[in-house]
SEMIRO-469986 format. One record per atom (N, C-alpha, C): y negated, x, z; residue in three letters. Coordinates in steps of 0.2 Angstrom, whole numbers, plus 5000, padded with zeros to 4 digits. Layout:
N
YXZAla;...
//
This chain:
434
452549175699Met;452549115695Met;452249055699Met;451649025696Thr;451348965699Thr;451348915693Thr;451648855694Asp;451648805688Asp;451848835682Asp;451548835676Asp;451748865670Asp;451448935669Asp;451248965675Leu;450849035674Leu;451449085674Leu;451249135670Glu;451649195669Glu;451249255670Glu;451449305675Ile;451049365677Ile;451549425676Ile;451349465671Thr;451649525669Thr;451249585669Thr;451549645669His;451149705668His;450949715661His;451349695656Gly;451249695649Gly;451549635646Gly;451549625640Gly;451849565637Gly;452549555638Gly;452949615638Ala;453649605639Ala;453849645645Ala;453449665649Ile;453549705655Ile;453349665661Ile;453849655666Ala;453649615672Ala;453249655677Ala;453449715678Val;453049765682Val;453049835679Val;452549875682Asp;452449945680Asp;453149975680Asp;453350015675Pro;454050045676Pro;454050095682Pro;453450135683Gln;453450185689Gln;453550145695Gln;453250095696Ala;453350055702Ala;454050025703Ala;454350005698Leu;455049975698Leu;455550035699Leu;455350095696Arg;455850155697Arg;455850175705Arg;455250165708Ala;455150185715Ala;455650145719Ala;455650075717Val;456050025721Val;456850045720Val;456950065713Ala;457650085712Ala;457850145716Ala;457450195716Asp;457550255720Asp;457650245727Asp;457250195730Ala;457350175737Ala;458050145738Ala;458250095734Leu;458850065735Leu;459450115734Leu;459450155729Cys;459950205728Cys;459950255734Cys;459450275737Ala;459450315743Ala;459650275749Ala;459550215750Leu;459750175755Leu;460550165755Leu;460850155749Ala;461550135749Ala;462050185753Ala;461950255752Pro;462350295756Pro;462350285763Pro;461750275766Arg;461650265773Arg;461950205775Arg;461950155771Ile;462350095773Ile;463150105773Ile;463350145768Ala;464050165768Ala;464250205774Ala;463750245777Asp;463850285783Asp;463950245789Asp;463550185789Ala;463550145794Ala;464250105795Ala;464450085789Ala;465150055788Ala;465650105791Ala;465650165789Thr;466150215791Thr;466150225799Thr;465450225802Asp;465450235809Asp;465650175813Asp;465550115810Ala;465850055813Ala;466650055813Ala;466950075807Arg;467650085807Arg;467850135813Arg;467550185813Arg;467750235818Arg;467750215825Arg;467150175826Ala;467050145833Ala;467550095835Ala;467750055830His;468250005831His;468950035832His;469150095829Ala;469750125830Ala;469750155837Ala;469250185839Leu;469250215846Leu;469250155851Leu;468950105850Leu;468950045855Leu;469650015856Leu;469950005850Val;470549965851Val;471050015854Val;470950075854Gly;471450125857Gly;471350135864Gly;470750105867Leu;470650115874Leu;470850055878Leu;471250055883Pro;471450005887Pro;470949965890Pro;470949895889Gly;470449845891Gly;469749845888Gly;469649895883Ala;469049895879Ala;468849835875Ala;469449805872Ser;469349745868Ser;469149685872Ser;469249685879Glu;468949635883Glu;468249635885Glu;467949695884Arg;467249705885Arg;466849705879Arg;467149725873Val;466749735867Val;467149685862Val;466749655858Asp;467049605853Asp;467249655847Asp;467849675847Thr;468049725841Thr;468149685835Thr;468349615835Val;468349575829Val;467749575825Val;467149565829Ala;466549565826Ala;466349635824Ala;466549685827Leu;466349755825Leu;466649765818Leu;467349745818Trp;467649755811Trp;467349715806Trp;467149655807Ala;466749615802Ala;466049645800Ala;465749675805Ser;465149715804Ser;465249765799Ser;465749805800Ala;465949855795Ala;466049835788Ala;466449775788Ala;466549745781Ala;465949725778Ala;465549695782Arg;464849675779Arg;464449735777Arg;464449785780Cys;464149845778Cys;464349875772Cys;465049875771Glu;465349895765Glu;465149855759Glu;465149785760Ala;464949745754Ala;464149755753Ala;463749765758Leu;463049775757Leu;462949835754Leu;463349895755His;463249955752His;463349945744His;463849905742Glu;464049895735Glu;463449855732Glu;463149805735Glu;462649765733Glu;462049805732Glu;461849855737Cys;461249895736Cys;461349945731Cys;461949975730Arg;462050025725Arg;461949995718Arg;462249935717Thr;462249895711Thr;461549875709Thr;461149855714Ala;460449835713Ala;460049895711Ala;460149945715Gly;459750005713Gly;459850035706Gly;460550035704Glu;460650055697Glu;460450005692Glu;460449935693Asn;460149895688Asn;459449895688Asn;459149905694Thr;458349915694Thr;458149975690Thr;458550025691Arg;458350085687Arg;458450075680Arg;458950035678Leu;459050025671Leu;458549985668Leu;458249935672Ala;457749895670Ala;457049935669Ala;456949985674Ser;456350025673Ser;456350065667Ser;456950095665Asp;457050135659Asp;456950085653Asp;457150025653Ala;457049985647Ala;456249965647Ala;455949955652Tyr;455249945652Tyr;454850005650Tyr;455050065652Glu;454750125650Glu;454850135642Glu;455450115640Leu;455550125632Leu;455050085628Leu;454950025631Val;454449975628Val;453750015628Val;453550035633Glu;452950075634Glu;452850135630Glu;453350175630Arg;453350235626Arg;453250225618Arg;453650165616Arg;453550155609Arg;452850135607Arg;452550095611Ala;451850065610Ala;451350125611Ala;451550175616Glu;451150235616Glu;451150275610Glu;451750285608Leu;451850325602Leu;451450295596Leu;451450235595Ala;451050205590Ala;450350215590Ala;450050215596Gly;449350235598Gly;449250305596Gly;449650345598Leu;449550415597Leu;449650435590Leu;450050405586Ala;450150415579Ala;449450405576Ala;449150345578Leu;448450335575Leu;447950385576Leu;448050425582Gln;447550475584Gln;447850545582Gln;448450545579Asp;448750615577Asp;448750655583Asp;448950635589Asp;448850665595Asp;449450715596Asp;449350775599Ala;449950825600Ala;450450795605Ala;450250745609Arg;450650725614Arg;451250675611Arg;451150655605Ala;451650615601Ala;452350645601Ala;452350715600Ala;453050745600Ala;453450735607Ala;453050745612Ala;453350735619Ala;453550665620Ala;453150615618Val;453350545618Val;453950535614Val;454050555608Arg;454650545604Arg;455250575608Arg;455150635611Asp;455750665615Asp;455950625620Asp;455450595624Arg;455650545630Arg;455950485627Arg;455750455621Ile;456050395618Ile;456850415617Ile;456950475614Val;457650495612Val;458050495619Val;457750525624Glu;458050535630Glu;458250475633Glu;457850425633Leu;457950355636Leu;458550325632Leu;458450325625Glu;458950295621Glu;459650325622Glu;459750385623Glu;460350415624Glu;460650415631Glu;460250395635Ser;460450395642Ser;460950335644Ser;460850285640Asp;461250225641Asp;461150175635Asp;461650155632Pro;461550115626Pro;461350045628Pro;461350025634Arg;461149955636Arg;460349955636Arg;460050015637Ile;459350015637Ile;459049995631Ile;459250015625Val;459049995619Val;459149915618Val;459749895620Glu;459849825619Glu;459349785623Glu;459249805630Met;458749775634Met;458049775631Met;457849825628Glu;457149835625Glu;457149785620Glu;457649775615Ala;457549725610Ala;457549655613Ala;457949645618Trp;457949575621Trp;457249565624Trp;456949615627Leu;456249605631Leu;455749585625Leu;455749625620Val;455249625615Val;455349555611Val;455949535610Ala;456049475606Ala;455849415610Ala;455949415617Gly;455749365621Gly;454949355621Gly;454649415622Trp;453849415622Trp;453649385615Trp;453949415609Glu;453649385603Glu;453749315602Glu;454349285605Lys;454449215604Lys;453949175608Lys;453749195614Arg;453249155618Arg;452549175618Arg;452349225615Arg;451649245615Arg;451149195612Arg;451449155607Phe;450949105604Phe;451249035606Phe;451549025611Asp;451748955613Asp;451248905613Asp;451348855609Gly;450948795608Gly;450348805604Gly;450248865600Leu;449648875596Leu;449648825590Leu;450248825586Arg;450248785581Arg;450248705583Arg;450648695588Glu;450648625590Glu;449948595592Glu;449548645595Gln;448948625598Gln;448448595593Gln;448548615586Tyr;448148585581Tyr;448448545576Tyr;449048525578Asp;449448475574Asp;449348405577Asp;448848375575Leu;448648315579Leu;449048255577Leu;449448255571Gly;449848205569Gly;449448145566Gly;448848165564Trp;448448115560Trp;448848095553Trp;448848035552Pro;449148015545Pro;448848045539Pro;449248065534Gly;448948085528Gly;448848035523Gly;448748055517Thr;448748005511Thr;449447985509Thr;449447945504Val;450147925501Val;450447985498Val;450048035495Asp;450348085492Asp;450248155496Asp;450048155502Gly;449948215506Gly;450148205513Gly;450248265516Pro;450448265523Pro;449848245528Pro;449948235534Gly;449448225539Gly;449048285541Gly;448648285545Leu;448148335547Leu;448548385552Leu;448748445549Asp;449048495553Asp;448648555552Asp;448148565556Leu;447748625556Leu;448148685560Leu;448748665563Gly;449148725566Gly;449348775561Gly;449448755555Val;449648805550Val;449048855549Val;448448825548Phe;447848875547Phe;447748915553Phe;447748885559Phe;447548925565Phe;448148975567Phe;448748965565Ala;449249005566Ala;449149075562Ala;448749075557Met;448549135553Met;448249185558Met;447849155563Ala;447549205567Ala;448049245571Ala;448649215573Ala;449149255576Ala;449449305571Ala;449449295565Thr;449749335560Thr;449249395559Thr;448549385559Val;448049435559Val;448149485565Val;448149455571Gly;448249495577Gly;448849525577Gly;449449495575Gly;450049525575Gly;450149585571Gly;449649595566Ser;449649655561Ser;449449715565Ser;449149705571Gly;448849765574Gly;448149765574Gly;447749725571Ala;447049725570Ala;446749715577Ala;447049675581Gly;446749655588Gly;446949705594Gly;447349755592Thr;447549805597Thr;447149865597Thr;446849885602Leu;446349945601Leu;446750005604Leu;446750065601Pro;447050125603Pro;446650155609Pro;446950205612Pro;446550235618Pro;445950265615Pro;445450265618Gly;444850295616Gly;444450265610Gly;444650205609Ala;444350165603Ala;443550165604Ala;443250175598Ser;442550185598Ser;442250145592Ser;441650125593Leu;441250085587Leu;440850125583Leu;440750105577Thr;440350145572Thr;439750105571Thr;439250145568Gly;438550115567Gly;438150095573Gly;437650055572Ser;437150035577Ser;437049965577Ser;437049935583Gly;436949865583Gly;436249845584Gly;435849895585Gly;435149875587Gly;434749865580Gly;434049845582Pro;433749845588Pro;433849775592Pro;433849785598Val;433849725603Val;433349735608Val;433249675611Ser;432849675617Ser;433149635623Ser;433049655629Val;433349615635Val;432749595639Val;432749535642Arg;432249515646Arg;432549485652Arg;432349515658Pro;432549475665Pro;432249415666Pro;432649365667Val;432449295668Val;432549265675Val;432949295679Arg;433049275686Arg;433349335690Arg;433049345696Thr;433349395701Thr;433449365707Thr;434049375710Glu;434249345716Glu;434549395720Glu;434749385727Ser;435049425731Ser;435749395734Ser;436249395731Pro;436849365733Pro;437049405740Pro;437449365744Ile;437549395751Ile;438249425751Ile;438649425745Ala;439249455745Ala;439549465738Ala;440049505737Pro;440349505730Pro;440849445730Pro;441149435724Pro;441549375724Pro;442249395728Pro;442549335730Thr;443149345734Thr;443749325730Thr;443649295724Ser;444249275720Ser;444049285712Ser;444549275708Leu;444449285701Leu;444049225698Leu;444249165701Ala;443849105699Ala;443149105701Ala;442949135707Glu;442249135709Glu;441949185704Glu;442249245702Ala;441949295698Ala;441749265691Ala;442149225688Phe;442049185682Phe;441449135683Phe;441449105689Arg;440849065690Arg;440249095691Arg;440249165692Arg;439549195692Arg;439249215686Arg;439549195680Phe;439149205674Phe;438449175674Phe;438049205670Pro;437349175671Pro;437249105669Pro;436749075672Thr;436649005672Thr;435948985669Thr;435449035669Ser;434749025667Ser;434849005659Ser;434348965657Asp;434248945650Asp;434249005646Asp;434749015641Gly;434749065636Gly;435049125638Gly;435149135645Ala;435449205647Ala;436149205646Ala;436349265643Gln;437049285642Gln;437349335646Gln;436949375650Ile;437149435654Ile;436849425661Ile;437349445666Lys;437149455672Lys;437349525675Lys;436949555678Val;437149625681Val;436949615689Val;437449635693Glu;437349635700Glu;437349715702Glu;436849735706Lys;436849805708Lys;436949805715Lys;437449845717Tyr;437649855724Tyr;437449925727Tyr;436949925731Thr;436749985734Thr;437150005741Thr;437550055741Met;438050075746Met;437650115751Met;437950115757Ala;437650155763Ala;437450225762Ala;437850255757Asp;437650325756Asp;437150335750Asp;436850275748Gly;436350275743Gly;436550275736Gly;437250275735Ser;437550265728Ser;437450195726Ser;437550185720Arg;437450115717Arg;438150105713Arg;438350045713Arg;438850015709Arg;438649955706Arg;438949935700Tyr;438749875696Tyr;439349835695Tyr;439149765694Ala;439649715691Ala;439249685686Ala;439649675680Leu;439349645674Leu;439749585673Leu;439349525672Tyr;439649465670Tyr;439349445663Tyr;439749425659Glu;439449415652Glu;439849355648Glu;439449315645Lys;439749255642Lys;439949275635Lys;440349235632Gly;440549245625Gly;440049225620Gly;440349205614Thr;439949185608Thr;439449125610Thr;438849125609Gln;438349075610Gln;438049035604Gln;438249065598Ala;438049035592Ala;438549045587Ala;438648995583Leu;439148995577Leu;438849015571Leu;438249025570Gly;437849045564Gly;437949115562Gly;437849135556Val;437949205554Val;437349235551Val;436749195549Phe;436249215546Phe;435549195549Phe;435049245550Gly;434449225552Gly;434349205559Gly;434749235563Arg;434749215570Arg;434549275575Arg;434149255580Glu;433949305585Glu;434549315590Glu;434949265591Glu;435549265596Glu;436049325594Glu;436049375598Pro;436549425597Pro;437249405598Pro;437349355602Phe;438049335604Phe;438249285599Phe;438349305592Asp;438449255587Asp;439049275583Asp;439249245578Met;439849265574Met;439749325570Met;439149345568Val;439049415566Val;439349465570Val;439149465577Ser;439349515582Ser;440149505582Ser;440349445582Asn;441149435583Asn;441449475577Asn;441249465571Leu;441549505565Leu;441449575566Leu;440849595568Glu;440749675568Glu;441249705573Glu;441249675579Leu;441649705585Leu;442349705583Leu;442649655580Tyr;443349645578Tyr;443549695573Tyr;443049715569Ser;443149765563Ser;442949835566Ser;442749845572Gly;442649915574Gly;441849935573Gly;441449885572Gln;440749905571Gln;440349885577Gln;439849925579Glu;439449905585Glu;439049845583Glu;438949795588Ser;438649735587Ser;437949735591Ser;437549685589Ala;436949675593Ala;437149655600Ala;437649615601Ser;437849595608Ser;438149655612Ser;438449705609Tyr;438649765613Tyr;438049805614Tyr;437549815610Ala;436949855611Ala;436549825617Ala;436549755617Ala;436149715622Ala;436549725629Ala;437149735629Thr;437549745635Thr;437349805638Thr;437349865634Val;437149925637Val;436449925639Val;435949895635Ala;435249885637Ala;435149855644Ala;435549795645Ala;435449765651Ala;435749805657Ala;436249845656Leu;436449885662Leu;435949935663Leu;435649965658Glu;435150015659Glu;434549985662Glu;434349925660Ala;433749895663Ala;433849875670Ala;434549865672Ala;434649855679Ala;434749915683Ala;434649975680Gly;434650035684Gly;435250075683Gly;435750055680Ala;436350095679Ala;436250155675Ala;436550215678Gln;436550275675Gln;437150295672Gln;437250345668Pro;437850375666Pro;438250395672Pro;438850375672Gly;439350395677Gly;439350345683Gly;438950295683Asp;438950245688Asp;439550195687Asp;439850175692Gln;440450135692Gln;440150055690Gln;440550035685Val;440349965683Val;441049925682Val;441049865685Asp;441549815685Asp;441349765680Asp;441749745675Val;441549695670Val;442049635670Val;441649575670Tyr;442049515670Tyr;441749475663Tyr;442149465659Ala;441949445652Ala;442449395649Ala;442149345645His;442449295641His;442349305634His;442849295630Ser;442849295623Ser;442549355620Ser;441949345616Gln;441649405612Gln;441449455618Gln;441249435623Ala;441049485628Ala;441649525631Ala;442249505630Ala;442849545632Ala;442949605627Ala;442649595621Met;442649655616Met;442149705618Met;441549675620Asn;441049725623Asn;441349765629Asn;441749725633Ala;441949755639Ala;442449815637Ala;442849805632Ala;443349855630Ala;443049915627Ala;442549905623Tyr;442249965621Tyr;441749995626Tyr;441449955631Leu;441049985636Leu;441550035640Leu;442150015641Ser;442650055645Ser;442850115641Ser;442950115634Ser;443250165630Ser;442750215628Ser;442050195627Gln;441650245623Gln;440950255627Gln;440750205632Ser;440150215635Ser;440150275640Ser;439550295643Glu;439450345648Glu;439550315655Glu;439650245655Phe;439750215662Phe;440550225664Phe;440650225670Asp;441350225673Asp;441550155675Asp;441950135669Val;442150065670Val;442850065674Val;442850045680Arg;443450045684Arg;443849985683Arg;443549925682Val;443849865682Val;443649825676Val;444149795672Gln;443949745667Gln;444349685668Gln;444049625669Val;444349565670Val;444149515664Val;444549505660Thr;444349465654Thr;444749405653Thr;444449355649Ala;444749285648Ala;444649275640Ala;445249255637Gly;445249235630Gly;444949295625Gly;445149355627Ser;444949415622Ser;445249415616Ser;444849425610Pro;445149435604Pro;445449495603Pro;445449545607Val;445749615607Val;446149625613Val;446549675613His;446949705618His;446849775619His;446449805624Pro;446349875624Pro;446849915628Pro;446949975626Ala;447350025629Ala;446850065634Ala;446950055641Val;446450085645Val;446850145649Val;446450185653Ala;446750245657Ala;447150215663Ala;447550265665Asp;447950245671Asp;447650225677Asp;446950255678Asp;446550235684Asp;446150175683Asp;446250135678Gln;445850075677Gln;446250015678Gln;445949965681Leu;446249905682Leu;446049855677Leu;446549825673Leu;446449785668Leu;446749715670Leu;446449665670Ile;446649595671Ile;446449555665Ile;446949535662Glu;446849485656Glu;447149415657Glu;446749365656Leu;446949295656Leu;446949275649Leu;447549255647Arg;447649225640Arg;448049165640Arg;447749115636His;448149055634His;448449065628His;449149055628Thr;449549065622Thr;449349015616Thr;448948955618Asp;448748915612Asp;448048915611Asp;447748975613Asp;447048985611Asp;446949025605Asp;446649005600Val;446649035593Val;446249105594Val;445749105598Val;445349165599Val;445749225602Val;446149205607Ser;446549255610Ser;447149275606Ser;447349225601Ala;447849245596Ala;447649305592Ala;447049315591Leu;446749365587Leu;447049435589Leu;447149435596Ala;447449495599Ala;448149505598Ala;448449465594Gly;449149465592Gly;449649455598Gly;449349425603Gly;449749415609Gly;449749475614Gly;449249525612Gly;449149585616Gly;449649635614Gly;450049665619Ser;450549715617Ser;451149705622Ser;451749725619Pro;452349715623Pro;452349765629Pro;451949815629Ala;451849865634Ala;451349855639Ala;451349885644Gly;450849885649Gly;450249935648Gly;449749925651Thr;449149975650Thr;448749975657Thr;448450035658Gly;448050035664Gly;448450055671Gly;448150035676Ser;448450055683Ser;449150015684Ser;449550035688Gln;450149995690Gln;449949925692Gln;449349915695Asp;449149845697Asp;448849805691Asp;448849825685Ser;448549795680Ser;449049735678Ser;448749675676Ile;449149625674Ile;448949585668Ile;449349555665Val;449249505659Val;449449435662Val;449049385662Val;449149315664Val;449149275658Val;449749235657Thr;449749195651Thr;450049125653Thr;449749075650Arg;450049005651Arg;449748965645Arg;450048905644Val;449848855639Val;449248825642Val;448648835638Gly;448048815641Gly;447948735641Gly;448248705636Asp;448148625636Asp;448848605633Asp;449348585637Pro;449948555634Pro;449848485631Pro;449348455632Val;449248385629Val;448748395623Val;449048375618Arg;448648375611Arg;448148315611Arg;447648325608Gly;447148275607Gly;446548305603Gly;446048255601Pro;445548275597Pro;445048335599Pro;445048345606Gln;444648395609Gln;444948465607Gln;445548465604Asp;445748535602Asp;445448555596Asp;445148515592Leu;444748535586Leu;444148575588Leu;443948575594Ile;443348615596Ile;443548675600Ile;444148695600Gly;444348755604Gly;444448745611Gly;444648685614Tyr;444648665621Tyr;445048715625Tyr;445548745622Thr;445948795626Thr;445548865627Thr;445048875623His;444648935624His;444048925628His;443948865630Phe;443348855635Phe;443348895641Phe;442848915643Glu;442748955649Glu;443048915655Glu;442948845655Gly;443148805661Gly;443848805661Gly;444248805656Arg;444948805656Arg;445248875659Arg;444848925657Tyr;445048995660Tyr;444948995667Tyr;444448965670Ile;444348965677Ile;444848925680Ile;445148875677Glu;445748835680Glu;446348885681Glu;446448925675Thr;446948975676Thr;446849025681Thr;446249055682Ala;446049095687Ala;446149075694Ala;446049005695Glu;446248975701Glu;446948975703Glu;447348965697Leu;448148975698Leu;448349045700Leu;448049095697Val;448149165698Val;447949175706Val;447349155708Asp;447149165715Asp;447649135720Asp;447949085718Ala;448449045722Ala;449149075722Ala;449249125718Ser;449949155717Ser;450049205723Ser;450649225723Ala;450849275729Ala;450849345726Ala;450649355720Asp;450749415716Asp;450349475720Asp;450749525723Val;450449575727Val;449949615723Val;449949615716Arg;449549665713Arg;448849635713Arg;448749575715Leu;448049555716Leu;447649595722Leu;448049625726Glu;447749665731Glu;447249715729Glu;447449745723Ala;446949795720Ala;446249775719Ala;446249715716Ile;445549685714Ile;445249665721Ile;445649635725Arg;445349615732Arg;445049675736Arg;445449735735Asp;445249795738Asp;444549815736Asp;444449805729Arg;443849825726Arg;443249775728Arg;443349715729Trp;442849675732Trp;442749685739Trp;443249705743Arg;443049725750Arg;442649795750Arg;442749835746Glu;442349895745Glu;441649875744Glu;441549835739Leu;440849815737Leu;440549775743Leu;440949745747Asn;440649705753Asn;440349755758Asn;440449815757Glu;440149865762Glu;439449885760Glu;439149855754Ala;438549875752Ala;437949845757Ala;437449885757Val;436849865761Val;436449825758Val;436449815751Ser;436049765748Ser;436349755741Ser;436249685739Ile;436449665732Ile;435949635729Ile;435849655722Glu;435249625718Glu;435649595712Glu;435449535710Ser;435749505704Ser;435249485699Ser;435349505693Thr;434849495688Thr;435149465682Thr;434849415679Glu;435149375673Glu;434649395667Glu;434949415661Phe;434549435656Phe;434649385650Phe;434149385646Val;434149345639Val;434049405634Val;434549415630Ala;434549465625Ala;434349435618Ala;434049465614Arg;433749445607Arg;433849505602Arg;433949485596Arg;433949535591Arg;433149555590Arg;433049615588Gly;432349635586Gly;431949665592Gly;
//
């Protein structure tokens, strides 16, 4: 925790249940060894006090105290192990219910096995169900912190009416997202075609290294006039290539007669599960940069681009190993070998369309969901979506970088791997409809 930052594995889950269970197992395995140490100390004490003159050379009082401390430590370790295992089971129950909901949508045969595991967890200890309810309730309570207040500016109304409270209107976004519209099931795919589109390279550079922090990664978004997409190509020593995609969010609020593919039309299409021009442009830009099916692609995306990232991961032929998103209107379910890092402001109306994400975790055990109130101070700037701005999310990324969360080592390891590249080429693209 840094300032008002909260870092979890999922909305209601602090850490991955498997990782937590490993800690529980280690504690439970250690407890008997501590008990054995206490027993050995007691035996040694009994032998020493029975030997003439031994107490003069050995502090038997301290030895007895050490045995007592070992006995107390054994009990503490045993209790901690049992409680940690209980927490891991509660976390898993949250995950399994979310998994079952996704499988039900797919009519997957695995659903029966998940139901059996849910019953097993429920019957193992009645406290687990109570803990699950408490965890989910806490997440539901805080997932939209500050959203309504953000847009209630307290402006005076007329004699016959209330003041300006847009919070009621914007809170509807949370209702839409909470209905499940913003939660993508495993393997989600788009329908239709977003083309035709064209992509034009407008700047090519040679960075000297990959990013070294989340904040730096978000600062690598394209800066050329009109450019929405940047692709970095890393050529490794063995000749293989890896790619990093940096993509901006919505660039135009219009809906008719626009060449800009990152517009509200694309927003509506992506949110409703249809392929957008911005998604088609994303694939085209990667291909123009040389990416082939099966090539590894790491994605850094804001807002609308985060929806492109989600579908790029679930349906494209590229191997998306990393998704780092800010202010995404959707929450994707990703594979266990994918790293997902989501930055969400609870008072961001766009992020609220994801319904606060999911109470469960997804992705690798190092995947995290970062939440905070983006702007605790209300003001007129809130009318233009201040909490959704890219700059506000960069500030949040800086807080994450400064945290001591060990799960960040996974993304840092990824950057260290890319640092072994023999060459790096960065290209910014302008995408257009038609």
